[in-house]
C-alpha positions in Angstrom: 0.0 0.0 0.0 1.2 3.5 -0.8 2.5 5.7 2.0 2.5 9.2 0.5 -0.5 11.4 0.2 0.3 12.1 -3.5 0.5 8.4 -4.3 -2.8 7.7 -2.6 -4.4 10.5 -4.6 -2.8 9.2 -7.8 -4.3 5.8 -7.1 -7.7 7.3 -6.7 -7.3 9.4 -9.9 -6.1 6.5 -11.9 -9.1 4.4 -10.9 -11.5 7.2 -12.0 -9.7 7.6 -15.3 -9.7 3.8 -15.9 -13.4 3.6 -15.4 -14.0 6.6 -17.7 -11.7 5.1 -20.4 -13.5 1.8 -20.1 -16.9 3.6 -20.5 -15.8 5.5 -23.7 -14.2 2.4 -25.2 -17.2 0.2 -24.6 -19.6 2.9 -25.9 -17.5 3.1 -29.1 -17.6 -0.7 -29.5 -21.3 -0.8 -29.0 -21.9 2.0 -31.5 -19.6 0.2 -34.0 -21.6 -3.0 -33.6 -24.9 -1.1 -34.1 -23.8 0.7 -37.2 -22.4 -2.5 -38.7 -25.8 -4.1 -38.2 -27.6 -1.5 -40.2 -28.7 -2.8 -43.6 -29.9 0.5 -45.2 -27.3 2.6 -46.9 -29.0 5.9 -46.2 -29.3 5.3 -42.4 -25.7 4.0 -42.2 -24.4 7.0 -44.1 -26.3 9.3 -41.8 -24.7 7.7 -38.7 -21.2 7.6 -40.2 -20.0 11.2 -39.2 -20.8 10.7 -35.6 -19.1 7.3 -35.6 -15.9 8.6 -37.2 -15.9 11.5 -34.7 -16.1 9.1 -31.8 -13.3 6.9 -33.2 -11.1 10.0 -33.8 -11.7 11.3 -30.3 -10.6 8.0 -28.8 -7.5 8.0 -30.9 -6.7 11.6 -29.9 -7.0 10.7 -26.3 -4.8 7.7 -26.7 -7.3 5.1 -25.8 -6.9 3.4 -29.2 -3.9 3.6 -31.6 -4.2 6.0 -34.5 -3.7 3.1 -37.0 -6.5 1.1 -35.4 -8.7 4.1 -35.7 -7.8 4.4 -39.4 -8.5 0.7 -39.9 -11.9 0.8 -38.1 -13.0 3.9 -40.2 -11.7 2.3 -43.4 -13.5 -1.0 -42.8 -16.7 0.9 -41.9 -16.7 3.0 -45.0 -16.0 -0.1 -47.2 -19.0 -1.9 -45.6 -21.3 1.1 -46.1 -20.2 1.7 -49.7 -20.9 -2.0 -50.4 -24.5 -1.7 -49.3 
């Protein structure tokens, strides 16, 4: 167990950040699953900008790698264009 006040505070802050990161990552994965399940091109195209913004935001915050973000967006656009 930590002995210093600052390290105890760091432990508390890290736990809060971990839970927040988990929430945003899970939200992105659920949204990705939902948009992949859409079978109408118009609806999928309408939801695409919000999805790409969400992915970019996670990459900017460092929760996912920028190359993973690019791969997710690319695959999503390929799927939507194939509809």
